[in-house]
Each structure stands twice: as C-alpha cells, then as structure tokens.
C-alpha angles and dihedrals in degrees: 000000000000126000135180123221130189113237138189118214132148106220141025092240091055088049091054091051091049090051089054092048091050092050092054092054117111111252094028116113095181139346134193131185123204102200094190091055095035092229135132121204113201126191111200127214115253109281096006120148100244096203095048091046093049089051089058092043088054092050092047092049091050089054087059099040113012094195097050122107134208113196112218 
C-alpha cells in the first residue's frame, strides 16, 4: 500500500537525507520525497502496521533533520 504525507523541511539536501532514512526504516518498501511539493510518498511492506511504521519514519527523519515534520 502507498500513502502520501505532507512534510515540512527547509532544504533539498535535508529532504534527500530524510528520504534515505525513511527507506531504511523497517516496514518501508520504498519512499520518495518531492521537495518542491513538500510531500513524502511511502510504500509499505506487505502486512506492515502503517501507523507504527510511520512513527519510526518520523523518528528516523528527525535524527537527520531535527526541525523537520512529517504530518501523519
């Protein structure tokens, strides 16, 4: 399943780092950030708990860019 989330990030480089952090999160099959649109598309692994996975994605993104936001 794929879902799109609104994000808040200051620069394209930070967005790229957030995208890599999201891709490495357990339960995420693929992730893509469109910096211009401030959107993150996440494709979840089969049977993954989307809410739990997104909480981890948010934590991992905040490790990269502490003032970023992923709106769930």
